[in-house]
C-alpha positions as CSV (number, residue, x, y, z in Angstrom):
1,M,-83.2,-75.6,119.9
2,P,-81.4,-78.7,121.4
3,K,-81.9,-79.4,125.0
4,N,-78.2,-79.0,126.0
5,D,-77.8,-75.9,123.9
6,P,-75.5,-73.6,126.0
7,R,-77.7,-70.7,124.9
8,T,-80.7,-72.1,126.8
9,S,-78.9,-73.7,129.7
10,C,-76.5,-70.6,130.3
11,P,-78.2,-67.4,130.8
12,E,-75.2,-65.6,130.0
13,L,-75.4,-67.0,126.3
14,A,-79.0,-66.3,125.6
15,P,-79.3,-64.4,122.2
16,N,-78.6,-60.8,122.7
17,P,-78.3,-58.8,119.5
18,R,-77.0,-55.7,121.4
19,F,-74.1,-57.9,123.0
20,Q,-73.3,-59.4,119.6
21,A,-73.3,-55.7,118.0
22,S,-71.3,-54.3,120.9
23,L,-68.8,-57.0,120.6
24,I,-68.3,-56.5,116.8
25,E,-68.1,-52.7,117.1
26,S,-65.7,-52.9,120.0
27,K,-63.5,-55.6,118.7
28,D,-62.5,-56.2,122.3
29,R,-61.2,-59.7,122.0
30,S,-59.8,-59.8,125.5
31,H,-63.3,-59.1,127.0
32,F,-64.9,-61.6,124.9
33,L,-62.4,-64.4,125.7
34,L,-62.6,-63.6,129.3
35,H,-66.4,-63.7,129.2
36,F,-66.7,-67.2,127.5
37,T,-63.8,-68.8,129.3
38,T,-65.1,-67.9,132.7
39,I,-68.4,-69.5,132.0
40,F,-66.6,-72.6,130.2
41,F,-64.5,-73.4,133.5
42,S,-67.4,-72.9,135.8
43,N,-68.1,-76.0,137.7
44,K,-71.7,-75.8,137.6
45,Y,-72.2,-76.8,133.9
46,E,-72.0,-80.5,132.8
47,A,-69.5,-81.8,130.4
48,Q,-72.2,-82.4,127.7
49,N,-73.1,-78.6,128.1
50,R,-69.4,-77.6,127.7
51,S,-69.4,-79.7,124.5
52,C,-72.3,-77.6,123.2
53,F,-70.5,-74.5,124.4
54,R,-67.3,-75.2,122.4
55,R,-69.2,-75.3,119.2
56,F,-70.8,-71.9,120.2
57,A,-67.5,-70.4,121.3
58,R,-65.8,-71.5,118.0
59,G,-68.6,-69.9,116.1
60,C,-68.0,-66.6,117.9
61,A,-64.3,-66.9,117.6
62,T,-64.6,-67.3,113.9
63,Q,-66.8,-64.4,113.6
64,L,-64.6,-62.1,115.6
65,L,-61.6,-63.2,113.5
66,R,-63.4,-62.5,110.3
67,C,-64.1,-59.0,111.7
68,E,-60.5,-58.4,112.9
69,S,-59.3,-59.6,109.2
70,K,-61.8,-56.9,107.7
71,L,-60.2,-54.2,109.9
72,V,-56.7,-55.3,109.0
73,R,-57.8,-55.0,105.2
74,I,-59.4,-51.5,106.0
75,G,-56.1,-50.4,107.8
76,F,-54.0,-51.3,105.1
77,S,-56.2,-49.7,102.5
78,S,-56.3,-46.6,104.5
79,M,-52.5,-46.6,104.8
80,S,-52.0,-47.2,101.2
81,A,-54.1,-44.2,100.4
82,R,-52.1,-42.1,102.7
83,L,-48.8,-43.2,101.2
84,N,-50.1,-42.7,97.6
85,M,-51.3,-39.1,98.5
86,L,-47.8,-38.5,99.8
87,H,-46.2,-39.9,96.7
88,R,-48.5,-37.8,94.5
89,S,-47.3,-34.7,96.3
90,L,-45.4,-32.3,94.2
91,T,-44.0,-30.2,97.2
92,Y,-43.0,-33.5,98.9
93,H,-40.9,-34.7,96.0
94,L,-39.5,-31.1,95.4
95,A,-38.5,-30.9,99.2
96,S,-37.0,-34.4,99.3
97,I,-34.9,-33.6,96.0
98,S,-33.7,-30.3,97.6
99,D,-32.8,-31.9,101.1
100,D,-31.0,-34.9,99.5
101,G,-29.2,-32.7,97.0
102,I,-27.9,-30.2,99.6
103,G,-27.3,-33.0,102.4
104,H,-24.8,-34.8,99.8
105,A,-23.2,-31.5,98.5
106,E,-22.8,-30.0,102.1
107,R,-19.5,-31.9,103.0
108,I,-18.0,-31.3,99.6
109,F,-18.3,-27.7,99.7
110,E,-17.3,-27.4,103.2
111,T,-14.3,-29.5,102.7
112,R,-13.1,-27.8,99.5
113,F,-13.9,-24.1,100.4
114,G,-14.8,-23.9,104.1
115,W,-18.3,-22.7,103.3
116,N,-21.5,-24.5,103.3
117,V,-24.1,-24.7,100.4
118,R,-26.5,-22.0,101.9
119,E,-23.7,-19.7,102.4
120,I,-22.5,-20.2,98.8
121,R,-26.1,-19.5,97.6
122,V,-26.1,-16.1,99.5
123,L,-22.8,-15.1,98.3
124,R,-23.9,-15.9,94.6
125,L,-27.0,-13.9,95.0
126,I,-25.0,-10.9,96.0
127,R,-22.6,-11.4,93.2
128,S,-25.5,-11.6,90.6
129,N,-27.4,-8.6,92.1
130,P,-24.7,-5.9,93.1
131,G,-26.3,-3.3,95.3
132,I,-29.2,-5.9,96.4
133,T,-30.6,-4.9,99.9
134,F,-30.9,-7.2,102.8
135,T,-34.6,-7.4,102.7
136,E,-34.5,-8.6,99.0
137,L,-31.8,-10.7,99.7
138,A,-33.7,-12.5,102.6
139,R,-36.7,-12.9,100.1
140,Q,-34.8,-14.5,97.4
141,T,-32.9,-17.0,99.5
142,K,-36.0,-18.0,101.0
143,F,-34.4,-18.3,104.4
144,E,-35.5,-16.9,107.8
145,R,-34.4,-13.3,108.2
146,S,-32.2,-14.3,111.4
147,L,-30.5,-17.1,109.3
148,A,-29.9,-14.7,106.3
149,S,-28.5,-12.2,108.7
150,R,-26.1,-14.6,110.3
151,I,-24.8,-15.8,107.1
152,L,-24.4,-12.3,105.8
153,S,-22.5,-11.4,108.9
154,R,-20.1,-14.1,108.5
155,L,-19.5,-13.3,104.8
156,M,-18.8,-9.8,105.6
157,K,-16.5,-10.6,108.3
158,A,-14.5,-12.8,106.0
159,G,-14.2,-10.0,103.6
160,L,-16.4,-11.6,100.9
161,V,-19.1,-9.0,100.9
162,N,-19.2,-5.2,101.4
163,R,-21.9,-3.2,102.8
164,A,-22.6,0.4,102.1
165,N,-25.7,2.9,102.8
166,S,-28.0,3.3,99.9
167,P,-27.4,6.5,98.0
168,T,-31.3,7.1,97.9
169,D,-32.3,6.0,101.5
170,A,-29.9,6.3,104.6
171,R,-32.0,3.7,106.4
172,V,-31.3,1.2,103.8
173,F,-27.7,-0.5,103.1
174,T,-26.8,-2.3,99.9
175,L,-24.5,-5.3,99.4
176,T,-21.9,-6.1,96.9
177,A,-19.5,-9.1,96.5
178,T,-15.7,-8.2,96.9
179,D,-13.0,-9.5,94.5
180,S,-12.5,-12.3,97.1
181,G,-16.2,-13.3,97.1
182,I,-16.4,-13.2,93.5
183,A,-13.5,-15.4,93.1
184,L,-14.9,-17.8,95.6
185,C,-18.1,-18.2,93.5
186,E,-16.1,-18.9,90.5
187,Q,-14.4,-21.6,92.1
188,A,-17.6,-23.1,93.4
189,D,-19.5,-22.8,90.2
190,P,-18.0,-25.9,88.3
191,L,-18.7,-28.0,91.4
192,S,-22.3,-27.0,91.4
193,I,-22.6,-27.8,87.6
194,E,-21.2,-31.1,88.1
195,L,-23.4,-32.1,91.0
196,E,-26.5,-31.0,89.1
197,A,-25.5,-32.9,86.1
198,L,-25.2,-36.1,88.1
199,M,-28.6,-35.5,89.7
200,L,-30.2,-35.2,86.2
201,E,-28.0,-38.2,84.9
202,P,-30.9,-40.5,84.3
203,L,-32.5,-38.1,81.8
204,T,-31.5,-37.7,78.2
205,P,-30.3,-34.3,77.1
206,E,-33.7,-33.4,75.5
207,Q,-35.6,-34.5,78.6
208,R,-33.1,-32.3,80.9
209,E,-33.9,-29.3,78.6
210,N,-37.6,-29.8,78.8
211,F,-37.4,-30.5,82.6
212,L,-35.6,-27.3,83.4
213,K,-38.0,-25.3,81.3
214,M,-41.1,-26.7,82.9
215,V,-39.5,-26.1,86.3
216,D,-38.7,-22.5,85.6
217,Q,-42.3,-22.2,84.3
218,V,-43.8,-23.7,87.3
219,R,-41.5,-21.6,89.5
220,R,-42.7,-18.3,87.8
221,W,-46.4,-19.3,88.0
222,V,-46.1,-20.3,92.0
223,Q,-44.4,-16.8,92.5
224,G,-47.1,-15.1,90.5
225,G,-50.5,-16.3,89.5
226,Y,-50.5,-19.2,91.7
227,I,-50.4,-16.8,94.8
228,E,-53.5,-14.7,93.5
229,K,-55.4,-18.1,92.8
230,V,-54.7,-19.3,96.3
231,S,-55.8,-16.0,98.0
232,E,-59.0,-16.1,96.0
233,R,-59.9,-19.6,96.6
234,F,-59.0,-19.7,100.3
235,P,-60.2,-17.0,102.7
236,E,-57.8,-17.8,105.5
237,V,-54.9,-16.7,103.3
238,R,-56.6,-13.2,102.9
239,A,-57.3,-13.0,106.6
240,K,-53.7,-13.9,107.4
241,K,-52.5,-11.2,105.0
242,T,-54.8,-8.7,106.6
243,G,-53.7,-9.6,110.1
244,K,-50.0,-9.1,109.2
245,R,-50.8,-5.6,107.9
246,G,-52.5,-4.8,111.2
């Protein structure tokens, strides 16, 4: 080793695998720079030793930069994997289509009819299922019961829905769309058809038909066999159901 090598003249720079390992593991650049600049500007080292130190410092800095470059590559790779997973997610895409579709249609429905998309959806379900109960209505809308209840109250107050006691169970009431409610649905139906046609515009007629068939097939599977499969494979789902029953 050369006489003026700073690793021999400076005890702080003596070979220390543990220090090098900790430096690489911690990636603490500020601590590293403070360490060797403090030594470099110390008055007790001669100029020739500083020259050797410069070479040593450049080597250390190069090694540190290589390590940081590797970390950046790993970070981008990890980020790319997360984004790919998100873009592969079926539920993410379905939710995005639903949210974007409703968001763009919301103002149109409110401007033309004075009712938003979710309120029209509830009214349509009642029109298509005369005598439906509130419990079944809330299940089919996929809304929280509190939200479904608020929408239903508004529809009844506007005279678009009638409520009556069930002939078989006095504790249950049934719902039916009034003539005014049916007329509102008939006015809104063409707009919904037009907006959905625009949404599927990139597809050919054959692709649209096949797409809608596949969506319906997946929907029926998710509402049936899929739920059973998930319950069988994931014990926490069964535990949650048991807890609810209790």
